[in-house]
C-alpha positions in Angstrom: 44.3 160.3 -23.2 48.0 160.5 -23.7 48.0 163.1 -26.4 46.6 166.6 -25.8 48.0 168.5 -28.7 49.1 171.3 -26.3 52.8 170.7 -27.2 52.3 170.7 -31.0 53.6 174.3 -31.2 56.9 173.5 -29.6 56.1 174.4 -26.0 55.6 172.4 -22.8 54.5 173.2 -19.3 56.7 173.1 -16.2 55.6 172.3 -12.7 53.5 175.3 -11.6 52.0 175.8 -15.0 54.7 177.9 -16.7 54.8 177.5 -20.4 58.3 177.3 -22.0 59.8 176.2 -25.3 60.7 172.6 -25.6 64.4 173.5 -26.1 64.5 175.6 -22.9 67.6 175.0 -20.9 65.5 173.6 -18.0 63.7 171.1 -20.4 67.0 170.1 -21.9 68.3 169.3 -18.4 65.4 167.2 -17.1 65.0 165.6 -20.6 68.6 164.4 -20.6 68.0 163.0 -17.1 64.9 161.2 -18.4 67.0 159.7 -21.3 69.6 158.6 -18.8 66.8 157.0 -16.7 65.6 155.0 -19.7 69.2 153.8 -20.4 69.5 152.7 -16.8 66.2 150.7 -17.1 67.7 148.9 -20.0 71.0 148.3 -18.1 69.1 146.9 -15.1 67.2 144.4 -17.3 70.4 143.4 -19.3 72.5 143.0 -16.2 69.9 141.2 -14.0 71.1 137.7 -15.0 74.8 138.7 -14.6 74.6 140.3 -11.2 71.4 140.1 -9.1 72.8 142.7 -6.6 73.1 145.4 -9.2 69.4 145.3 -10.3 67.9 146.7 -7.1 70.7 149.3 -6.8 70.0 150.5 -10.3 66.3 150.6 -9.6 67.0 152.8 -6.6 69.1 155.1 -8.7 66.3 155.3 -11.2 63.9 156.4 -8.4 66.5 159.0 -7.3 66.6 160.3 -10.9 62.9 160.9 -10.8 63.6 163.2 -7.8 66.2 165.0 -9.8 63.9 165.4 -12.8 61.1 166.8 -10.6 63.6 169.3 -9.0 64.9 170.4 -12.4 61.4 170.9 -13.8 60.5 173.2 -11.0 61.0 177.0 -11.7 63.0 179.0 -9.1 60.1 181.3 -8.4 57.5 178.6 -7.7 56.0 179.1 -4.3 55.4 175.5 -3.4 58.4 173.3 -4.3 58.2 169.5 -4.5 58.7 167.7 -1.2 61.4 165.2 -2.2 65.0 166.1 -2.4 68.3 164.3 -2.8 70.5 164.5 0.3 74.1 163.8 1.2 73.2 160.2 2.1 72.2 159.5 -1.6 75.7 160.6 -2.7 77.4 158.6 0.1 75.4 155.5 -1.0 76.8 155.8 -4.5 80.3 156.3 -3.2 80.1 153.2 -1.0 78.9 151.2 -4.0 81.7 152.5 -6.1 84.2 151.6 -3.4 82.7 148.1 -3.0 82.9 147.4 -6.7 86.4 148.9 -7.2 87.6 146.7 -4.3 87.0 143.7 -6.4 88.7 145.0 -9.6 92.3 145.1 -10.7 93.9 148.6 -10.7 93.3 150.4 -13.9 96.4 152.0 -15.6 95.0 152.8 -19.0 91.9 153.9 -20.9 89.1 151.4 -21.3 87.5 150.8 -24.7 83.7 150.5 -24.1 82.4 147.0 -24.5 83.4 143.6 -23.1 79.9 142.2 -22.6 76.4 143.5 -23.3 75.9 144.8 -19.7 79.2 146.6 -19.7 78.6 148.2 -23.1 75.2 149.5 -21.9 76.7 150.8 -18.7 79.1 152.8 -20.9 76.2 154.2 -23.0 74.5 155.2 -19.7 77.7 156.8 -18.5 78.0 159.0 -21.6 74.4 160.0 -21.4 74.9 160.8 -17.7 77.9 163.1 -18.6 75.7 164.9 -21.1 72.9 165.2 -18.5 75.5 166.7 -16.2 76.5 169.2 -18.8 72.9 170.2 -19.3 72.4 170.6 -15.6 75.5 172.8 -15.3 74.2 174.9 -18.1 70.9 175.3 -16.2 72.8 176.2 -13.0 74.3 179.3 -14.7 70.9 181.0 -14.8 68.8 179.0 -12.3 69.1 177.4 -8.9 70.3 173.8 -8.9 71.1 172.1 -5.6 74.7 171.1 -5.1 73.4 167.6 -4.2 72.0 167.2 -7.7 75.3 168.2 -9.3 77.3 165.9 -7.0 74.9 163.0 -7.5 75.0 163.1 -11.3 78.7 163.5 -11.3 79.2 160.6 -9.0 76.7 158.5 -10.9 78.8 158.7 -14.1 81.8 157.4 -11.9 79.6 154.6 -10.7 78.5 153.6 -14.2 82.2 153.5 -15.3 83.1 151.2 -12.4 80.0 149.1 -12.9 81.0 148.6 -16.6 84.4 147.3 -15.5 82.7 145.1 -12.8 80.4 143.5 -15.5 83.4 142.8 -17.7 85.1 141.2 -14.7 82.0 139.1 -13.8 81.7 137.9 -17.4 85.4 136.7 -17.2 86.3 139.0 -20.0 89.3 141.4 -19.9 89.0 145.2 -20.1 90.1 146.3 -23.6 92.6 148.9 -22.7 94.4 151.5 -24.7 97.6 153.1 -23.4 98.0 156.7 -24.4 101.1 158.8 -23.8 
């Protein structure tokens, strides 16, 4: 049964059985990552026909975000922590993909207006949700332990999503809608 009624009073249970309010900073952090993961699922499906290589990469990112969510939903004082962790290689993999995509794109000298094609627009939505998730994770880190790899990964992921949006515009033979400010 999917419904239990235990959360009807505005509380939820973390890994380890600790009950907290649903607006707890920890719940806000892993909830924002959950929302990001859903947007990435939509992005993967939208972009599948535009670029077959991005689909498996996005699916890999989604799996990594489950690791992030598990870590964020685990209280500091829990004796037995989850086994899976992000490592430096996960961050390096994102950086290599950013570099690969950027190598195909023209140099950017202005701000980009989100859009261009459906996949690019969804990548921008995911990027902004990623930035919000990052802010929630930083808030959590002020009072709880958050690994530096999680902070780096989520920061780098928003960079990847920006570059991916530009790549999708380029693939669709559209031009970035740019705004010069200054």
